[in-house]
KOLTIZA-225180 format. One line per 2 residues: their letters; for each residue x, y, z of C-alpha. Coordinates in steps of 0.02 Angstrom, whole numbers. Layout:
<doses>
A> X/Y/Z  ...
</doses>
This chain:
<doses>
MK> -1513/2522/-418  -1530/2430/-586
IV> -1640/2570/-655  -1513/2703/-603
KK> -1374/2600/-680  -1468/2583/-846
EI> -1503/2769/-855  -1319/2806/-826
EE> -1270/2687/-968  -1394/2768/-1090
SI> -1331/2942/-1047  -1149/2892/-1072
HK> -1195/2803/-1236  -1274/2960/-1309
QH> -1128/3068/-1260  -999/2946/-1328
AL> -1096/2918/-1491  -1101/3106/-1519
TA> -915/3120/-1486  -872/2977/-1604
SR> -979/3054/-1743  -896/3223/-1719
VS> -722/3150/-1736  -773/3039/-1882
YA> -845/3184/-1983  -697/3297/-1940
VS> -574/3173/-2018  -681/3127/-2168
DL> -723/3310/-2203  -538/3354/-2199
VK> -492/3219/-2325  -642/3254/-2439
TL> -612/3442/-2441  -428/3422/-2484
QI> -462/3291/-2617  -594/3398/-2705
SL> -484/3554/-2692  -332/3467/-2768
ET> -439/3392/-2908  -508/3564/-2948
IS> -334/3642/-2948  -267/3505/-3064
LT> -409/3537/-3187  -392/3726/-3187
NS> -202/3721/-3201  -178/3589/-3335
DV> -60/3705/-3430  57/3707/-3281
FE> 78/3518/-3291  111/3523/-3478
GN> 230/3673/-3473  413/3682/-3424
DA> 405/3835/-3314  474/3767/-3147
KK> 448/3934/-3059  264/3935/-3105
KE> 244/3757/-3040  332/3802/-2878
NL> 221/3956/-2852  67/3847/-2879
LY> 124/3724/-2745  168/3864/-2623
GI> -7/3936/-2648  -85/3767/-2608
LK> 26/3746/-2455  -21/3918/-2393
NF> -210/3897/-2414  -222/3725/-2331
PH> -150/3726/-2154  -164/3537/-2139
LE> -35/3511/-2277  144/3481/-2222
EI> 216/3446/-2394  157/3433/-2576
VM> 243/3368/-2731  198/3378/-2914
VS> 238/3221/-3015  250/3210/-3205
SR> 164/3082/-3314  330/2987/-3318
GE> 329/2964/-3130  461/3094/-3089
EV> 447/3219/-2947  454/3386/-3037
VK> 432/3510/-2893  417/3483/-2705
VS> 384/3611/-2568  377/3586/-2379
KR> 333/3686/-2224  471/3600/-2123
YA> 626/3608/-2231  700/3680/-2390
VS> 691/3564/-2541  828/3554/-2672
SK> 837/3462/-2836  933/3322/-2748
DL> 778/3286/-2642  673/3244/-2796
KK> 654/3061/-2841  572/2946/-2965
VS> 410/2863/-2908  356/2775/-3066
DE> 377/2602/-2989  279/2640/-2831
PQ> 101/2569/-2813  28/2742/-2772
FQ> 89/2812/-2940  10/2667/-3033
KL> -157/2716/-2955  -133/2896/-3012
KQ> -93/2833/-3186  -259/2741/-3187
GK> -346/2905/-3145  -381/2856/-2964
SF> -349/2953/-2805  -267/2861/-2659
IG> -253/2883/-2472  -93/2815/-2390
SP> -78/2733/-2221  -47/2849/-2072
KI> 127/2854/-1998  228/2954/-1871
DI> 352/3076/-1950  515/3142/-1878
DH> 419/3282/-1788  313/3152/-1693
QI> 151/3195/-1782  32/3081/-1877
VF> 36/3110/-2066  -33/3020/-2218
DL> -19/3041/-2406  -162/3096/-2521
GV> -134/3073/-2708  -242/3159/-2841
PA> -216/3129/-3030  -215/3266/-3161
GG> -301/3229/-3327  -373/3063/-3379
IN> -308/2888/-3406  -156/2835/-3511
QD> -130/2966/-3649  -232/3099/-3557
FR> -135/3072/-3395  -26/3225/-3359
GG> 38/3184/-3186  -35/3229/-3017
FI> -15/3294/-2840  46/3193/-2689
AK> 11/3288/-2528  71/3244/-2353
IS> -71/3286/-2233  -50/3311/-2045
LR> -181/3256/-1920  -112/3382/-1794
QV> -266/3494/-1795  -380/3342/-1787
MQ> -281/3282/-1636  -302/3454/-1557
EI> -490/3443/-1586  -491/3271/-1506
SS> -398/3337/-1355  -517/3484/-1339
VE> -675/3380/-1348  -766/3383/-1181
IS> -791/3205/-1123  -834/3124/-957
DG> -699/3102/-825  -591/2951/-864
SY> -652/2938/-1045  -534/2939/-1193
IM> -546/2942/-1384  -442/2831/-1498
LV> -412/2836/-1687  -351/2674/-1768
DE> -299/2639/-1947  -354/2495/-2060
EG> -236/2376/-1969  -294/2424/-1796
EL> -136/2526/-1759  -159/2676/-1643
IG> -143/2842/-1739  -233/2959/-1619
HS> -275/2968/-1434  -337/3095/-1307
DY> -170/3061/-1221  -51/3085/-1367
SQ> 94/3005/-1271  6/2838/-1302
VL> 30/2865/-1489  213/2916/-1471
RR> 255/2757/-1375  159/2652/-1504
QD> 35/2583/-1378  -41/2418/-1436
VS> -232/2435/-1429  -275/2283/-1533
SS> -331/2188/-1377  -475/2311/-1352
KG> -640/2228/-1398  -698/2388/-1484
VE> -545/2385/-1600  -570/2198/-1634
NL> -751/2228/-1687  -699/2372/-1799
LK> -576/2262/-1892  -706/2122/-1910
NK> -846/2235/-1972  -745/2358/-2076
AQ> -846/2435/-2217  -805/2366/-2389
DR> -839/2529/-2479  -721/2663/-2408
NQ> -816/2803/-2496  -979/2762/-2409
LR> -1013/2824/-2233  -1049/2675/-2123
IL> -1055/2699/-1935  -1067/2537/-1840
EF> -1193/2504/-1702  -1181/2638/-1572
NP> -1241/2529/-1428  -1161/2534/-1255
II> -1050/2381/-1248  -957/2327/-1092
YK> -793/2240/-1129  -609/2227/-1082
SY> -502/2365/-1156  -316/2360/-1197
TG> -282/2429/-1023  -357/2273/-944
ED> -501/2374/-870  -686/2343/-898
VL> -750/2489/-1003  -911/2556/-1078
GV> -865/2579/-1262  -932/2648/-1426
YG> -847/2623/-1595  -876/2660/-1779
LI> -793/2678/-1951  -735/2842/-2027
PM> -799/2863/-2207  -677/2879/-2355
VG> -521/2829/-2259  -578/2666/-2180
WG> -506/2709/-2010  -599/2684/-1847
VV> -645/2792/-1698  -668/2716/-1524
VE> -730/2804/-1368  -706/2711/-1203
QP> -738/2748/-1020  -685/2634/-877
LV> -831/2570/-776  -744/2635/-621
SA> -772/2814/-678  -932/2780/-777
YI> -1026/2727/-620  -952/2864/-510
TL> -1126/2942/-488  -1192/2776/-428
RT> -1046/2758/-312  -1075/2934/-244
ML> -1252/2885/-195  -1189/2728/-110
LR> -1053/2830/-25  -1182/2949/49
LS> -1283/2803/113  -1127/2727/188
LV> -1072/2891/267  -1209/2887/399
LF> -1162/2710/448  -979/2761/450
LI> -1013/2907/567  -1101/2790/689
IL> -955/2669/683  -832/2815/698
TI> -915/2876/856  -904/2706/937
TG> -725/2684/876  -677/2858/939
LG> -730/2813/1115  -625/2657/1103
LI> -474/2754/1036  -482/2873/1184
FI> -468/2724/1298  -326/2649/1194
FH> -233/2816/1186  -224/2814/1374
FI> -109/2661/1360  -18/2699/1197
RP> 53/2868/1248  149/2802/1400
VE> 219/2661/1290  279/2791/1163
EL> 360/2891/1302  446/2732/1361
AK> 510/2698/1183  573/2877/1173
GV> 665/2856/1338  748/2696/1276
AC> 804/2786/1118  877/2932/1218
VK> 972/2814/1334  1035/2718/1184
KG> 1111/2881/1119  1197/2909/1287
DL> 1078/3033/1369  1075/2968/1548
EY> 991/3127/1613  826/3087/1525
RI> 679/3043/1638  507/2982/1583
PK> 365/3078/1665  255/2964/1769
QS> 71/2998/1729  -18/2859/1823
ND> 3/2728/1957  -54/2581/1852
EL> 56/2441/1781  134/2557/1651
GV> 170/2685/1787  264/2552/1886
VI> 365/2505/1729  409/2689/1697
EA> 463/2714/1878  573/2557/1868
FN> 647/2621/1705  693/2788/1784
DM> 774/2699/1932  872/2591/1811
IK> 939/2744/1720  994/2819/1888
EI> 1091/2660/1928  1170/2656/1755
KK> 1224/2838/1774  1295/2804/1947
KR> 1392/2655/1879  1454/2759/1732
DN> 1513/2897/1850  1605/2768/1956
EK> 1688/2700/1800  1745/2875/1754
IA> 1824/2896/1926  1911/2727/1913
IQ> 1974/2765/1738  2044/2933/1794
AE> 2123/2853/1949  2209/2722/1842
KR> 2265/2859/1724  2342/2958/1867
AA> 2429/2802/1931  2503/2776/1758
IG> 2560/2958/1754  2654/2929/1917
LL> 2743/2779/1844  2783/2873/1684
AA> 2849/3026/1775  3014/2943/1822
GV> 3044/2888/1643  3002/3060/1576
AH> 3123/3138/1701  3263/3025/1637
EI> 3217/3066/1458  3225/3253/1493
NN> 3390/3235/1589  3491/3194/1432
PM> 3444/3349/1329  3462/3456/1487
NN> 3641/3390/1512  3676/3433/1330
LG> 3610/3609/1358  3726/3630/1508
FY> 3874/3566/1407  3843/3687/1262
AD> 3823/3834/1383  3983/3794/1481
DL> 4084/3764/1324  4026/3927/1245
LE> 4069/4026/1403  4245/3953/1407
RL> 4276/3993/1225  4215/4172/1250
EI> 4350/4194/1385  4496/4134/1279
EN> 4440/4173/1098  4391/4330/1007
IN> 4203/4352/1001  4209/4424/824
EL> 4305/4273/761  4181/4157/843
EA> 4037/4247/758  4128/4249/591
EG> 4161/4061/602  3975/4028/638
VF> 4006/3956/811  3862/4052/889
KE> 3740/3990/757  3799/3810/775
YL> 3782/3813/965  3612/3901/958
LS> 3544/3772/833  3604/3630/947
IR> 3523/3714/1099  3358/3735/1003
EQ> 3361/3552/952  3383/3496/1134
IH> 3241/3613/1189  3127/3535/1055
RC> 3169/3362/1125  3117/3418/1299
TN> 2958/3499/1232  2905/3342/1136
IT> 2934/3232/1288  2837/3342/1408
QS> 2699/3377/1280  2665/3190/1260
LV> 2645/3174/1449  2535/3331/1456
NY> 2422/3265/1317  2401/3099/1406
SR> 2369/3174/1578  2243/3305/1519
EV> 2072/3276/1599  1934/3312/1473
ES> 1757/3254/1447  1742/3094/1347
QD> 1711/3137/1166  1709/3014/1020
KQ> 1789/3066/857  1873/2984/708
VY> 2046/2924/764  2192/2854/663
IP> 2262/2716/774  2447/2720/718
NV> 2456/2901/780  2393/2848/953
VN> 2518/2704/961  2662/2819/915
EV> 2612/2939/1056  2611/2795/1180
LK> 2784/2738/1123  2849/2913/1157
LV> 2787/2900/1337  2874/2733/1367
KY> 3034/2772/1273  3139/2771/1432
PI> 3091/2595/1494  3107/2530/1315
NK> 3286/2593/1304  3331/2547/1483
QN> 3268/2368/1464  3345/2351/1290
IE> 3177/2310/1211  3164/2290/1022
VD> 3006/2372/954  2924/2311/793
LK> 2775/2421/741  2688/2384/577
WE> 2518/2418/501  2430/2395/336
EP> 2383/2540/223  2256/2604/188
LP> 2194/2591/367  2018/2658/406
YV> 1983/2770/555  1891/2713/713
LA> 1762/2810/813  1832/2826/989
DE> 1885/2943/1128  2069/2970/1086
SQ> 2126/2996/1267  2041/2837/1328
LQ> 2104/2735/1180  2280/2798/1222
QV> 2253/2741/1401  2206/2565/1344
IL> 2356/2547/1228  2474/2619/1360
NL> 2410/2493/1488  2437/2346/1370
VT> 2609/2408/1316  2661/2439/1497
NA> 2606/2262/1543  2710/2194/1398
LD> 2864/2293/1454  2842/2234/1635
AM> 2842/2054/1570  3015/2081/1490
PD> 3126/2159/1626  3284/2083/1550
GG> 3248/2130/1370  3147/2055/1229
KL> 3042/2105/1080  2882/2207/1080
TI> 2778/2179/922  2629/2291/882
KI> 2524/2245/730  2378/2348/663
RC> 2269/2282/522  2092/2284/455
EG> 1987/2126/470  1815/2146/392
NL> 1728/2287/486  1855/2287/630
IK> 2025/2366/657  2132/2237/749
IE> 2273/2293/865  2389/2154/927
II> 2521/2188/1061  2639/2039/1081
DT> 2783/2019/1204  2915/1886/1228
GE> 2895/1871/1418  2852/1719/1521
GI> 2664/1726/1490  2525/1684/1614
LK> 2474/1515/1679  2327/1447/1581
EN> 2219/1426/1737  2248/1610/1784
LK> 2198/1684/1615  2014/1685/1664
YV> 2050/1804/1807  2152/1937/1716
FD> 2001/2053/1689  1944/2041/1871
PF> 1969/2203/1970  2124/2203/2083
YT> 2191/2041/2009  2377/2056/1966
TK> 2529/1944/1945  2651/2089/1972
PV> 2748/2118/2134  2672/2227/2270
GK> 2686/2412/2225  2709/2373/2041
GT> 2525/2377/1990  2349/2408/2054
GL> 2262/2262/1968  2136/2383/1888
GL> 2221/2414/1721  2147/2271/1619
AI> 1976/2283/1704  1963/2468/1661
SQ> 2034/2440/1486  1898/2310/1454
VI> 1763/2435/1509  1834/2569/1393
VE> 1848/2452/1242  1670/2384/1266
RM> 1605/2563/1277  1690/2591/1107
RG> 1589/2440/1042  1748/2336/1034
IL> 1824/2176/1103  1978/2153/1215
SL> 2056/1982/1237  2216/1911/1313
EN> 2299/1744/1273  2466/1658/1283
NK> 2561/1677/1120  2590/1512/1030
DV> 2780/1535/1038  2817/1636/1195
GI> 2742/1779/1295  2568/1856/1292
KA> 2463/1921/1146  2338/2059/1190
SV> 2209/2094/1054  2094/2244/1036
GL> 1959/2244/900  1869/2408/863
PI> 1735/2437/728  1783/2558/589
AA> 1706/2731/602  1602/2717/442
EV> 1518/2558/504  1475/2634/675
IK> 1401/2791/596  1300/2684/473
NE> 1226/2577/613  1183/2727/722
TM> 1090/2814/581  984/2662/538
</doses>
């Protein structure tokens, strides 16, 4: 394995060394070619520097810009350090864009007859550029000015990106300070990735060539070290001649030794297949037990959602089979109990309808008497008065409007009773409780008026909706209100409060009756327990109301009020909270 590993390292080293050399010569050749070309142009166009023909100078710069695709911008400076003409590929240049550069260090180098190469930087177009300055003429009196060109490394970056390298490898260009100016993944440059922690970059900065004009590639030996990414890498690094920048090629060991890992993987595959065969036989045995458990979990979920018709298929007679059979029997019993509860609820509802019928009859009697009065009066007036005069005076319209009003009263009274007595399948929906309470109060309007009961209904706004079966919720509230009215045969006050407490909507129904003995309070929810006279109640109202409220995920409680009478409280979760819990 050590021999294979060494051969892999030597192969990667050769490939990376070749790549580093290619990038190094590409950059140095670019700079050298441009520098020689600009020096030649300055020598052959000395008259342009000395003359005052701005158009001629501009044409010269445009010709240079056209012939050298790496140039982004070029400016001609005078011997006094003034920018005379500037042209750019990116934007139009006006005289206002020209500035004086006599005090800048780069100009002082030109004045000494020396070329200079500026530090790379990222321009507004997110590309790496650097300045190259070339003097025109000699030193001091012979100095006529020079060119300062802004050079783009875009094409060099494209070459770096197109270089074929091993999977996982990447190429980096760093400047004299170790700042990243090029990368196979250019986004690393744009976000100014700090690569100074890479050992290859550290060695470059330590061993940087003193003479920038002399090609000096550092040792191209495979070195394993920590890169800036924190990974162990196989790296190669070296200096770029003329500019003093560095090129680093790195490949994480994870990808470098992928061939070695492939061999190990193949060796492991045989062992894995043997283990897989043994494991597969074990999984078949395990699957025989897991599947019934999953079916059992599915059954529990279905029952939780209210599907009492679901049955789990029994596939064996072992322990799990016995559990599944017991589960199915349990669901049958729950369904039977639920059906019995429905029958009891409907029976109580019908009993309440019978008690309400007399009150509704009295309520309807008043508007019916009014209808008879209007009809008799109109008939008498038709016998003794002129029909045309009656029509002209609007008597017909007045009587008809009164008759329609009385008919509406009858319709509203009977409709409330019809809505309550309608037998429909239980169906939860979002319900606004004050609307339900108002419907109940319509049904018991007659006993309220007959017993001279004062009603105080109040609720807080905004009041959230609850998720409930509206008909069954109406039955609960009607039962509690009826109990309160029965407790106040000689008059009193019925207080109904609705408010939001946390995630619950609280309904409190308070009467001013005699209350219930403390020792009897624990029996009020027992079936057939009642404190009312014989024939006045069945003793099932509170027991059934408790079943309905608990099915709505709520709480029903009864207690003596601190002042007088009984306080019945119903707490129901708000609809949004119920929906949230059921979807989790």
